[in-house]
All heavy atoms as a GROMACS GRO file, in nm:
protein
  560
    1MET      N    1   7.712  10.080  13.863
    1MET     CA    2   7.650  10.032  13.742
    1MET      C    3   7.756  10.018  13.634
    1MET      O    4   7.840  10.105  13.616
    1MET     CB    5   7.542  10.130  13.700
    1MET     CG    6   7.475  10.096  13.572
    1MET     SD    7   7.305  10.146  13.584
    1MET     CE    8   7.225  10.008  13.518
    2VAL      N    9   7.749   9.911  13.560
    2VAL     CA   10   7.846   9.882  13.455
    2VAL      C   11   7.785   9.916  13.320
    2VAL      O   12   7.671   9.878  13.291
    2VAL     CB   13   7.887   9.733  13.458
    2VAL    CG1   14   7.977   9.700  13.342
    2VAL    CG2   15   7.951   9.699  13.590
    3ASN      N   16   7.860   9.988  13.238
    3ASN     CA   17   7.818  10.016  13.101
    3ASN      C   18   7.904   9.935  13.007
    3ASN      O   19   8.026   9.943  13.011
    3ASN     CB   20   7.834  10.165  13.069
    3ASN     CG   21   7.735  10.250  13.142
    3ASN    OD1   22   7.625  10.207  13.171
    3ASN    ND2   23   7.775  10.372  13.175
    4ALA      N   24   7.842   9.856  12.921
    4ALA     CA   25   7.915   9.775  12.823
    4ALA      C   26   7.894   9.835  12.685
    4ALA      O   27   7.784   9.878  12.651
    4ALA     CB   28   7.866   9.632  12.827
    5THR      N   29   8.001   9.836  12.608
    5THR     CA   30   7.994   9.888  12.472
    5THR      C   31   8.053   9.785  12.378
    5THR      O   32   8.163   9.735  12.402
    5THR     CB   33   8.075  10.019  12.460
    5THR    OG1   34   8.024  10.113  12.554
    5THR    CG2   35   8.064  10.076  12.322
    6ARG      N   36   7.981   9.753  12.274
    6ARG     CA   37   8.030   9.659  12.175
    6ARG      C   38   8.119   9.735  12.079
    6ARG      O   39   8.086   9.845  12.034
    6ARG     CB   40   7.914   9.596  12.100
    6ARG     CG   41   7.961   9.500  11.990
    6ARG     CD   42   7.848   9.424  11.935
    6ARG     NE   43   7.808   9.329  12.038
    6ARG     CZ   44   7.711   9.241  12.025
    6ARG    NH1   45   7.642   9.237  11.914
    6ARG    NH2   46   7.682   9.158  12.121
    7GLY      N   47   8.232   9.677  12.046
    7GLY     CA   48   8.325   9.743  11.956
    7GLY      C   49   8.423   9.647  11.894
    7GLY      O   50   8.409   9.526  11.903
    8LEU      N   51   8.524   9.703  11.834
    8LEU     CA   52   8.626   9.628  11.763
    8LEU      C   53   8.762   9.666  11.820
    8LEU      O   54   8.793   9.784  11.830
    8LEU     CB   55   8.618   9.662  11.614
    8LEU     CG   56   8.718   9.598  11.520
    8LEU    CD1   57   8.689   9.449  11.509
    8LEU    CD2   58   8.705   9.661  11.382
    9PHE      N   59   8.842   9.567  11.856
    9PHE     CA   60   8.975   9.589  11.909
    9PHE      C   61   9.073   9.586  11.793
    9PHE      O   62   9.077   9.488  11.717
    9PHE     CB   63   9.009   9.479  12.012
    9PHE     CG   64   9.148   9.487  12.066
    9PHE    CD1   65   9.182   9.582  12.160
    9PHE    CD2   66   9.246   9.399  12.024
    9PHE    CE1   67   9.311   9.589  12.211
    9PHE    CE2   68   9.374   9.404  12.074
    9PHE     CZ   69   9.406   9.500  12.168
   10ILE      N   70   9.151   9.691  11.776
   10ILE     CA   71   9.249   9.699  11.668
   10ILE      C   72   9.389   9.702  11.727
   10ILE      O   73   9.418   9.785  11.814
   10ILE     CB   74   9.227   9.824  11.581
   10ILE    CG1   75   9.091   9.819  11.514
   10ILE    CG2   76   9.338   9.838  11.477
   10ILE    CD1   77   9.058   9.942  11.432
   11SER      N   78   9.472   9.611  11.680
   11SER     CA   79   9.613   9.608  11.718
   11SER      C   80   9.694   9.632  11.592
   11SER      O   81   9.680   9.559  11.493
   11SER     CB   82   9.646   9.472  11.779
   11SER     OG   83   9.783   9.466  11.812
   12CYS      N   84   9.779   9.736  11.594
   12CYS     CA   85   9.855   9.772  11.475
   12CYS      C   86   9.984   9.841  11.518
   12CYS      O   87  10.007   9.862  11.636
   12CYS     CB   88   9.773   9.861  11.383
   12CYS     SG   89   9.712  10.010  11.462
   13ASP      N   90  10.066   9.878  11.418
   13ASP     CA   91  10.187   9.951  11.453
   13ASP      C   92  10.153  10.098  11.477
   13ASP      O   93  10.041  10.144  11.450
   13ASP     CB   94  10.294   9.934  11.346
   13ASP     CG   95  10.250   9.980  11.208
   13ASP    OD1   96  10.134  10.021  11.191
   13ASP    OD2   97  10.334   9.976  11.117
   14ILE      N   98  10.249  10.172  11.530
   14ILE     CA   99  10.224  10.311  11.570
   14ILE      C  100  10.182  10.400  11.452
   14ILE      O  101  10.085  10.475  11.464
   14ILE     CB  102  10.346  10.368  11.644
   14ILE    CG1  103  10.364  10.295  11.777
   14ILE    CG2  104  10.332  10.518  11.667
   14ILE    CD1  105  10.491  10.329  11.852
   15PRO      N  106  10.250  10.394  11.336
   15PRO     CA  107  10.206  10.481  11.225
   15PRO      C  108  10.063  10.453  11.179
   15PRO      O  109   9.988  10.546  11.148
   15PRO     CB  110  10.307  10.450  11.114
   15PRO     CG  111  10.427  10.399  11.183
   15PRO     CD  112  10.375  10.325  11.303
   16MET      N  113  10.024  10.326  11.176
   16MET     CA  114   9.887  10.294  11.133
   16MET      C  115   9.786  10.341  11.238
   16MET      O  116   9.679  10.390  11.203
   16MET     CB  117   9.873  10.144  11.109
   16MET     CG  118   9.748  10.108  11.034
   16MET     SD  119   9.726  10.195  10.875
   16MET     CE  120   9.866  10.140  10.783
   17ALA      N  121   9.820  10.330  11.365
   17ALA     CA  122   9.731  10.380  11.470
   17ALA      C  123   9.715  10.531  11.457
   17ALA      O  124   9.604  10.583  11.470
   17ALA     CB  125   9.784  10.343  11.608
   18GLN      N  126   9.824  10.600  11.428
   18GLN     CA  127   9.816  10.745  11.410
   18GLN      C  128   9.732  10.781  11.288
   18GLN      O  129   9.659  10.880  11.288
   18GLN     CB  130   9.956  10.805  11.397
   18GLN     CG  131  10.035  10.802  11.526
   18GLN     CD  132   9.965  10.876  11.638
   18GLN    OE1  133   9.914  10.986  11.618
   18GLN    NE2  134   9.960  10.815  11.754
   19PHE      N  135   9.739  10.699  11.183
   19PHE     CA  136   9.657  10.721  11.065
   19PHE      C  137   9.508  10.706  11.099
   19PHE      O  138   9.426  10.789  11.059
   19PHE     CB  139   9.696  10.622  10.954
   19PHE     CG  140   9.609  10.629  10.833
   19PHE    CD1  141   9.619  10.734  10.744
   19PHE    CD2  142   9.517  10.529  10.806
   19PHE    CE1  143   9.538  10.742  10.632
   19PHE    CE2  144   9.436  10.535  10.695
   19PHE     CZ  145   9.446  10.642  10.607
   20ILE      N  146   9.473  10.604  11.176
   20ILE     CA  147   9.333  10.581  11.214
   20ILE      C  148   9.285  10.694  11.306
   20ILE      O  149   9.173  10.744  11.292
   20ILE     CB  150   9.318  10.443  11.281
   20ILE    CG1  151   9.349  10.333  11.180
   20ILE    CG2  152   9.178  10.426  11.338
   20ILE    CD1  153   9.361  10.195  11.240
   21ILE      N  154   9.369  10.737  11.399
   21ILE     CA  155   9.333  10.849  11.487
   21ILE      C  156   9.313  10.976  11.407
   21ILE      O  157   9.219  11.053  11.431
   21ILE     CB  158   9.440  10.868  11.596
   21ILE    CG1  159   9.437  10.749  11.694
   21ILE    CG2  160   9.420  10.998  11.672
   21ILE    CD1  161   9.554  10.744  11.789
   22SER      N  162   9.397  10.998  11.307
   22SER     CA  163   9.383  11.114  11.219
   22SER      C  164   9.252  11.109  11.141
   22SER      O  165   9.184  11.211  11.125
   22SER     CB  166   9.502  11.121  11.124
   22SER     OG  167   9.483  11.221  11.028
   23MET      N  168   9.216  10.989  11.093
   23MET     CA  169   9.087  10.972  11.025
   23MET      C  170   8.973  11.010  11.118
   23MET      O  171   8.879  11.080  11.078
   23MET     CB  172   9.065  10.826  10.984
   23MET     CG  173   9.134  10.782  10.861
   23MET     SD  174   9.106  10.607  10.827
   23MET     CE  175   8.933  10.584  10.857
   24ASN      N  176   8.980  10.963  11.240
   24ASN     CA  177   8.876  10.991  11.340
   24ASN      C  178   8.867  11.141  11.368
   24ASN      O  179   8.757  11.197  11.376
   24ASN     CB  180   8.905  10.914  11.468
   24ASN     CG  181   8.796  10.930  11.570
   24ASN    OD1  182   8.683  10.888  11.549
   24ASN    ND2  183   8.829  10.990  11.682
   25ASN      N  184   8.982  11.207  11.382
   25ASN     CA  185   8.983  11.350  11.413
   25ASN      C  186   8.932  11.436  11.299
   25ASN      O  187   8.887  11.548  11.322
   25ASN     CB  188   9.124  11.395  11.453
   25ASN     CG  189   9.166  11.336  11.586
   25ASN    OD1  190   9.084  11.296  11.665
   25ASN    ND2  191   9.296  11.329  11.608
   26SER      N  192   8.937  11.385  11.176
   26SER     CA  193   8.889  11.462  11.062
   26SER      C  194   8.737  11.456  11.046
   26SER      O  195   8.680  11.530  10.967
   26SER     CB  196   8.956  11.414  10.933
   26SER     OG  197   8.911  11.284  10.900
   27LYS      N  198   8.672  11.369  11.121
   27LYS     CA  199   8.526  11.355  11.113
   27LYS      C  200   8.458  11.454  11.208
   27LYS      O  201   8.514  11.494  11.308
   27LYS     CB  202   8.487  11.212  11.154
   27LYS     CG  203   8.549  11.105  11.070
   27LYS     CD  204   8.448  11.050  10.980
   27LYS     CE  205   8.507  10.939  10.895
   27LYS     NZ  206   8.463  10.947  10.760
   28PRO      N  207   8.334  11.490  11.176
   28PRO     CA  208   8.256  11.572  11.271
   28PRO      C  209   8.231  11.491  11.399
   28PRO      O  210   8.237  11.368  11.399
   28PRO     CB  211   8.124  11.598  11.197
   28PRO     CG  212   8.142  11.552  11.059
   28PRO     CD  213   8.262  11.465  11.053
   29SER      N  214   8.201  11.559  11.507
   29SER     CA  215   8.188  11.492  11.637
   29SER      C  216   8.082  11.383  11.640
   29SER      O  217   8.095  11.285  11.712
   29SER     CB  218   8.162  11.593  11.747
   29SER     OG  219   8.042  11.660  11.723
   30ASN      N  220   7.977  11.395  11.561
   30ASN     CA  221   7.872  11.292  11.563
   30ASN      C  222   7.908  11.170  11.478
   30ASN      O  223   7.835  11.072  11.478
   30ASN     CB  224   7.738  11.350  11.517
   30ASN     CG  225   7.741  11.400  11.375
   30ASN    OD1  226   7.846  11.423  11.316
   30ASN    ND2  227   7.624  11.417  11.318
   31GLN      N  228   8.021  11.174  11.405
   31GLN     CA  229   8.063  11.061  11.322
   31GLN      C  230   8.194  10.999  11.369
   31GLN      O  231   8.246  10.910  11.304
   31GLN     CB  232   8.079  11.106  11.177
   31GLN     CG  233   7.951  11.147  11.110
   31GLN     CD  234   7.973  11.189  10.966
   31GLN    OE1  235   8.086  11.194  10.918
   31GLN    NE2  236   7.865  11.222  10.898
   32LYS      N  237   8.246  11.042  11.482
   32LYS     CA  238   8.371  10.986  11.533
   32LYS      C  239   8.348  10.840  11.574
   32LYS      O  240   8.242  10.806  11.626
   32LYS     CB  241   8.423  11.068  11.650
   32LYS     CG  242   8.466  11.207  11.605
   32LYS     CD  243   8.546  11.276  11.711
   32LYS     CE  244   8.577  11.418  11.673
   32LYS     NZ  245   8.684  11.435  11.580
   33PHE      N  246   8.445  10.755  11.548
   33PHE     CA  247   8.427  10.612  11.568
   33PHE      C  248   8.519  10.551  11.673
   33PHE      O  249   8.500  10.437  11.712
   33PHE     CB  250   8.444  10.537  11.435
   33PHE     CG  251   8.574  10.568  11.365
   33PHE    CD1  252   8.688  10.497  11.394
   33PHE    CD2  253   8.579  10.668  11.270
   33PHE    CE1  254   8.807  10.525  11.330
   33PHE    CE2  255   8.698  10.697  11.204
   33PHE     CZ  256   8.812  10.625  11.234
   34ILE      N  257   8.620  10.622  11.720
   34ILE     CA  258   8.709  10.567  11.822
   34ILE      C  259   8.641  10.579  11.958
   34ILE      O  260   8.600  10.688  11.999
   34ILE     CB  261   8.846  10.638  11.824
   34ILE    CG1  262   8.923  10.606  11.696
   34ILE    CG2  263   8.926  10.596  11.946
   34ILE    CD1  264   9.060  10.669  11.688
   35ILE      N  265   8.629  10.466  12.026
   35ILE     CA  266   8.572  10.464  12.160
   35ILE      C  267   8.680  10.498  12.262
   35ILE      O  268   8.660  10.580  12.351
   35ILE     CB  269   8.509  10.326  12.191
   35ILE    CG1  270   8.394  10.300  12.093
   35ILE    CG2  271   8.461  10.319  12.336
   35ILE    CD1  272   8.340  10.159  12.096
   36HIS      N  273   8.798  10.433  12.247
   36HIS     CA  274   8.907  10.458  12.342
   36HIS      C  275   9.041  10.422  12.277
   36HIS      O  276   9.052  10.319  12.211
   36HIS     CB  277   8.886  10.376  12.468
   36HIS     CG  278   8.976  10.414  12.580
   36HIS    ND1  279   8.961  10.532  12.650
   36HIS    CD2  280   9.081  10.352  12.635
   36HIS    CE1  281   9.054  10.539  12.742
   36HIS    NE2  282   9.129  10.431  12.735
   37VAL      N  283   9.141  10.507  12.296
   37VAL     CA  284   9.278  10.476  12.256
   37VAL      C  285   9.343  10.411  12.377
   37VAL      O  286   9.364  10.475  12.480
   37VAL     CB  287   9.354  10.603  12.213
   37VAL    CG1  288   9.498  10.570  12.178
   37VAL    CG2  289   9.284  10.671  12.096
   38LEU      N  290   9.375  10.282  12.366
   38LEU     CA  291   9.428  10.207  12.480
   38LEU      C  292   9.576  10.237  12.503
   38LEU      O  293   9.617  10.258  12.616
   38LEU     CB  294   9.405  10.058  12.458
   38LEU     CG  295   9.257  10.020  12.439
   38LEU    CD1  296   9.245   9.876  12.394
   38LEU    CD2  297   9.180  10.044  12.566
   39ASP      N  298   9.654  10.236  12.397
   39ASP     CA  299   9.795  10.276  12.404
   39ASP      C  300   9.840  10.309  12.262
   39ASP      O  301   9.756  10.328  12.174
   39ASP     CB  302   9.884  10.170  12.471
   39ASP     CG  303   9.885  10.036  12.398
   39ASP    OD1  304   9.855  10.031  12.277
   39ASP    OD2  305   9.917   9.935  12.462
   40ASP      N  306   9.970  10.317  12.238
   40ASP     CA  307  10.020  10.358  12.106
   40ASP      C  308   9.984  10.263  11.993
   40ASP      O  309   9.984  10.303  11.877
   40ASP     CB  310  10.173  10.374  12.110
   40ASP     CG  311  10.215  10.494  12.192
   40ASP    OD1  312  10.132  10.582  12.216
   40ASP    OD2  313  10.333  10.496  12.233
   41THR      N  314   9.958  10.138  12.023
   41THR     CA  315   9.934  10.039  11.918
   41THR      C  316   9.800   9.967  11.929
   41THR      O  317   9.774   9.875  11.854
   41THR     CB  318  10.046   9.933  11.919
   41THR    OG1  319  10.049   9.869  12.046
   41THR    CG2  320  10.181   9.996  11.888
   42HIS      N  321   9.714  10.008  12.021
   42HIS     CA  322   9.585   9.942  12.040
   42HIS      C  323   9.473  10.044  12.049
   42HIS      O  324   9.482  10.140  12.126
   42HIS     CB  325   9.587   9.856  12.166
   42HIS     CG  326   9.689   9.747  12.160
   42HIS    ND1  327   9.813   9.760  12.217
   42HIS    CD2  328   9.685   9.625  12.102
   42HIS    CE1  329   9.882   9.650  12.195
   42HIS    NE2  330   9.807   9.566  12.124
   43LEU      N  331   9.367  10.020  11.970
   43LEU     CA  332   9.251  10.108  11.967
   43LEU      C  333   9.125  10.026  11.986
   43LEU      O  334   9.119   9.909  11.946
   43LEU     CB  335   9.242  10.181  11.832
   43LEU     CG  336   9.363  10.259  11.785
   43LEU    CD1  337   9.346  10.299  11.640
   43LEU    CD2  338   9.383  10.381  11.871
   44PHE      N  339   9.024  10.086  12.044
   44PHE     CA  340   8.892  10.025  12.057
   44PHE      C  341   8.796  10.116  11.982
   44PHE      O  342   8.781  10.233  12.017
   44PHE     CB  343   8.854  10.012  12.204
   44PHE     CG  344   8.730   9.932  12.228
   44PHE    CD1  345   8.720   9.801  12.183
   44PHE    CD2  346   8.624   9.986  12.297
   44PHE    CE1  347   8.606   9.726  12.206
   44PHE    CE2  348   8.509   9.912  12.321
   44PHE     CZ  349   8.500   9.782  12.275
   45VAL      N  350   8.736  10.064  11.873
   45VAL     CA  351   8.652  10.145  11.787
   45VAL      C  352   8.513  10.084  11.775
   45VAL      O  353   8.492   9.967  11.806
   45VAL     CB  354   8.714  10.161  11.645
   45VAL    CG1  355   8.851  10.224  11.652
   45VAL    CG2  356   8.721  10.030  11.572
   46GLN      N  357   8.419  10.162  11.726
   46GLN     CA  358   8.284  10.113  11.702
   46GLN      C  359   8.289  10.010  11.590
   46GLN      O  360   8.360  10.028  11.491
   46GLN     CB  361   8.191  10.228  11.666
   46GLN     CG  362   8.172  10.326  11.778
   46GLN     CD  363   8.089  10.446  11.738
   46GLN    OE1  364   8.049  10.460  11.623
   46GLN    NE2  365   8.064  10.533  11.833
   47SER      N  366   8.214   9.902  11.605
   47SER     CA  367   8.223   9.791  11.510
   47SER      C  368   8.173   9.828  11.370
   47SER      O  369   8.219   9.770  11.272
   47SER     CB  370   8.147   9.670  11.563
   47SER     OG  371   8.014   9.704  11.594
   48HIS      N  372   8.084   9.925  11.358
   48HIS     CA  373   8.034   9.962  11.225
   48HIS      C  374   8.139  10.033  11.141
   48HIS      O  375   8.124  10.047  11.020
   48HIS     CB  376   7.909  10.050  11.236
   48HIS     CG  377   7.935  10.186  11.292
   48HIS    ND1  378   7.986  10.288  11.218
   48HIS    CD2  379   7.917  10.236  11.417
   48HIS    CE1  380   8.000  10.396  11.293
   48HIS    NE2  381   7.959  10.365  11.416
   49ALA      N  382   8.248  10.076  11.201
   49ALA     CA  383   8.353  10.150  11.130
   49ALA      C  384   8.458  10.059  11.068
   49ALA      O  385   8.548  10.107  10.998
   49ALA     CB  386   8.420  10.249  11.224
   50SER      N  387   8.448   9.929  11.089
   50SER     CA  388   8.554   9.838  11.044
   50SER      C  389   8.576   9.842  10.893
   50SER      O  390   8.690   9.849  10.847
   50SER     CB  391   8.524   9.695  11.089
   50SER     OG  392   8.408   9.647  11.026
   51GLU      N  393   8.470   9.839  10.816
   51GLU     CA  394   8.485   9.840  10.670
   51GLU      C  395   8.541   9.973  10.621
   51GLU      O  396   8.626   9.976  10.531
   51GLU     CB  397   8.351   9.809  10.602
   51GLU     CG  398   8.364   9.777  10.456
   51GLU     CD  399   8.450   9.655  10.428
   51GLU    OE1  400   8.455   9.562  10.510
   51GLU    OE2  401   8.516   9.653  10.321
   52MET      N  402   8.498  10.082  10.679
   52MET     CA  403   8.550  10.214  10.642
   52MET      C  404   8.700  10.223  10.670
   52MET      O  405   8.776  10.273  10.588
   52MET     CB  406   8.476  10.323  10.719
   52MET     CG  407   8.531  10.462  10.696
   52MET     SD  408   8.461  10.586  10.806
   52MET     CE  409   8.509  10.524  10.965
   53ILE      N  410   8.743  10.169  10.783
   53ILE     CA  411   8.884  10.170  10.819
   53ILE      C  412   8.964  10.084  10.723
   53ILE      O  413   9.071  10.123  10.675
   53ILE     CB  414   8.904  10.125  10.965
   53ILE    CG1  415   8.842  10.226  11.060
   53ILE    CG2  416   9.051  10.104  10.997
   53ILE    CD1  417   8.834  10.180  11.204
   54ARG      N  418   8.913   9.966  10.691
   54ARG     CA  419   8.983   9.876  10.597
   54ARG      C  420   9.000   9.941  10.460
   54ARG      O  421   9.108   9.933  10.400
   54ARG     CB  422   8.907   9.745  10.582
   54ARG     CG  423   8.912   9.656  10.701
   54ARG     CD  424   8.822   9.536  10.679
   54ARG     NE  425   8.781   9.481  10.805
   54ARG     CZ  426   8.821   9.363  10.851
   54ARG    NH1  427   8.902   9.291  10.780
   54ARG    NH2  428   8.778   9.320  10.967
   55ILE      N  429   8.896  10.006  10.411
   55ILE     CA  430   8.903  10.071  10.280
   55ILE      C  431   9.004  10.186  10.282
   55ILE      O  432   9.086  10.200  10.191
   55ILE     CB  433   8.764  10.120  10.237
   55ILE    CG1  434   8.674  10.000  10.205
   55ILE    CG2  435   8.773  10.213  10.116
   55ILE    CD1  436   8.528  10.035  10.185
   56ALA      N  437   9.001  10.266  10.388
   56ALA     CA  438   9.094  10.380  10.398
   56ALA      C  439   9.238  10.332  10.407
   56ALA      O  440   9.328  10.392  10.345
   56ALA     CB  441   9.058  10.465  10.519
   57ILE      N  442   9.262  10.224  10.480
   57ILE     CA  443   9.398  10.170  10.490
   57ILE      C  444   9.444  10.115  10.355
   57ILE      O  445   9.559  10.136  10.314
   57ILE     CB  446   9.406  10.063  10.600
   57ILE    CG1  447   9.392  10.130  10.737
   57ILE    CG2  448   9.535   9.983  10.592
   57ILE    CD1  449   9.380  10.033  10.852
   58ALA      N  450   9.356  10.046  10.285
   58ALA     CA  451   9.392   9.993  10.153
   58ALA      C  452   9.426  10.106  10.057
   58ALA      O  453   9.526  10.097   9.982
   58ALA     CB  454   9.277   9.908  10.098
   59GLU      N  455   9.348  10.213  10.057
   59GLU     CA  456   9.376  10.327   9.970
   59GLU      C  457   9.507  10.394  10.010
   59GLU      O  458   9.586  10.433   9.924
   59GLU     CB  459   9.262  10.428   9.977
   59GLU     CG  460   9.135  10.381   9.911
   59GLU     CD  461   9.017  10.474   9.935
   59GLU    OE1  462   9.032  10.574  10.010
   59GLU    OE2  463   8.910  10.446   9.879
   60PHE      N  464   9.532  10.407  10.139
   60PHE     CA  465   9.655  10.467  10.189
   60PHE      C  466   9.776  10.385  10.146
   60PHE      O  467   9.877  10.439  10.099
   60PHE     CB  468   9.648  10.476  10.342
   60PHE     CG  469   9.771  10.532  10.406
   60PHE    CD1  470   9.801  10.666  10.395
   60PHE    CD2  471   9.857  10.451  10.479
   60PHE    CE1  472   9.915  10.720  10.455
   60PHE    CE2  473   9.970  10.502  10.540
   60PHE     CZ  474   9.999  10.637  10.527
   61ARG      N  475   9.767  10.255  10.155
   61ARG     CA  476   9.878  10.168  10.114
   61ARG      C  477   9.900  10.174   9.964
   61ARG      O  478  10.014  10.169   9.918
   61ARG     CB  479   9.851  10.024  10.158
   61ARG     CG  480   9.870  10.005  10.305
   61ARG     CD  481   9.857   9.861  10.344
   61ARG     NE  482   9.885   9.844  10.486
   61ARG     CZ  483   9.854   9.736  10.554
   61ARG    NH1  484   9.794   9.635  10.495
   61ARG    NH2  485   9.883   9.729  10.682
   62GLU      N  486   9.792  10.182   9.887
   62GLU     CA  487   9.804  10.192   9.741
   62GLU      C  488   9.880  10.318   9.701
   62GLU      O  489   9.965  10.315   9.612
   62GLU     CB  490   9.667  10.194   9.674
   62GLU     CG  491   9.611  10.063   9.632
   62GLU     CD  492   9.700   9.981   9.542
   62GLU    OE1  493   9.744  10.030   9.436
   62GLU    OE2  494   9.727   9.866   9.577
   63THR      N  495   9.847  10.429   9.764
   63THR     CA  496   9.909  10.556   9.727
   63THR      C  497  10.051  10.568   9.779
   63THR      O  498  10.129  10.648   9.727
   63THR     CB  499   9.828  10.676   9.777
   63THR    OG1  500   9.818  10.670   9.920
   63THR    CG2  501   9.689  10.679   9.717
   64ASN      N  502  10.088  10.489   9.879
   64ASN     CA  503  10.220  10.499   9.939
   64ASN      C  504  10.306  10.376   9.915
   64ASN      O  505  10.397  10.348   9.992
   64ASN     CB  506  10.208  10.525  10.089
   64ASN     CG  507  10.153  10.662  10.116
   64ASN    OD1  508  10.204  10.759  10.065
   64ASN    ND2  509  10.048  10.669  10.196
   65THR      N  510  10.279  10.304   9.809
   65THR     CA  511  10.357  10.186   9.775
   65THR      C  512  10.462  10.224   9.671
   65THR      O  513  10.431  10.288   9.571
   65THR     CB  514  10.266  10.074   9.719
   65THR    OG1  515  10.169  10.042   9.818
   65THR    CG2  516  10.346   9.951   9.683
   66TYR      N  517  10.585  10.186   9.696
   66TYR     CA  518  10.693  10.215   9.604
   66TYR      C  519  10.690  10.117   9.488
   66TYR      O  520  10.682   9.996   9.508
   66TYR     CB  521  10.828  10.207   9.675
   66TYR     CG  522  10.944  10.223   9.580
   66TYR    CD1  523  10.977  10.348   9.531
   66TYR    CD2  524  11.019  10.114   9.538
   66TYR    CE1  525  11.083  10.366   9.444
   66TYR    CE2  526  11.124  10.129   9.452
   66TYR     CZ  527  11.156  10.256   9.405
   66TYR     OH  528  11.260  10.272   9.317
   67GLU      N  529  10.694  10.169   9.367
   67GLU     CA  530  10.704  10.087   9.248
   67GLU      C  531  10.832  10.125   9.176
   67GLU      O  532  10.855  10.242   9.148
   67GLU     CB  533  10.583  10.108   9.158
   67GLU     CG  534  10.455  10.056   9.218
   67GLU     CD  535  10.336  10.072   9.125
   67GLU    OE1  536  10.358  10.092   9.003
   67GLU    OE2  537  10.224  10.067   9.174
   68LYS      N  538  10.913  10.026   9.148
   68LYS     CA  539  11.039  10.050   9.081
   68LYS      C  540  11.013  10.102   8.939
   68LYS      O  541  10.931  10.046   8.866
   68LYS     CB  542  11.119   9.919   9.074
   68LYS     CG  543  11.256   9.934   9.020
   68LYS     CD  544  11.330   9.804   9.027
   68LYS     CE  545  11.469   9.821   8.969
   68LYS     NZ  546  11.543   9.693   8.973
   69PRO      N  547  11.079  10.210   8.902
   69PRO     CA  548  11.058  10.264   8.768
   69PRO      C  549  11.107  10.166   8.661
   69PRO      O  550  11.202  10.093   8.685
   69PRO     CB  551  11.139  10.393   8.764
   69PRO     CG  552  11.203  10.408   8.897
   69PRO     CD  553  11.170  10.291   8.980
   70PRO      N  554  11.042  10.166   8.545
   70PRO     CA  555  11.083  10.072   8.438
   70PRO      C  556  11.217  10.109   8.377
   70PRO      O  557  11.270  10.211   8.386
   70PRO     CB  558  10.972  10.083   8.335
   70PRO     CG  559  10.892  10.203   8.368
   70PRO     CD  560  10.927  10.243   8.508
   0.00000   0.00000   0.00000
């Protein structure tokens, strides 16, 4: 019997994948969104988590962006 799961395929660099995995690990077990880690740069996640991931990445980039001092 085949089980099919609808999800979202994410391809990113290794640090961003580790960030997403860390986000997933910080959630309680009933809120985890990663279905399968395919390799170091590819993840398969639940499709409802896409907006949450995008927002978290945007916030992460904002806080870690270098701005030249005046």
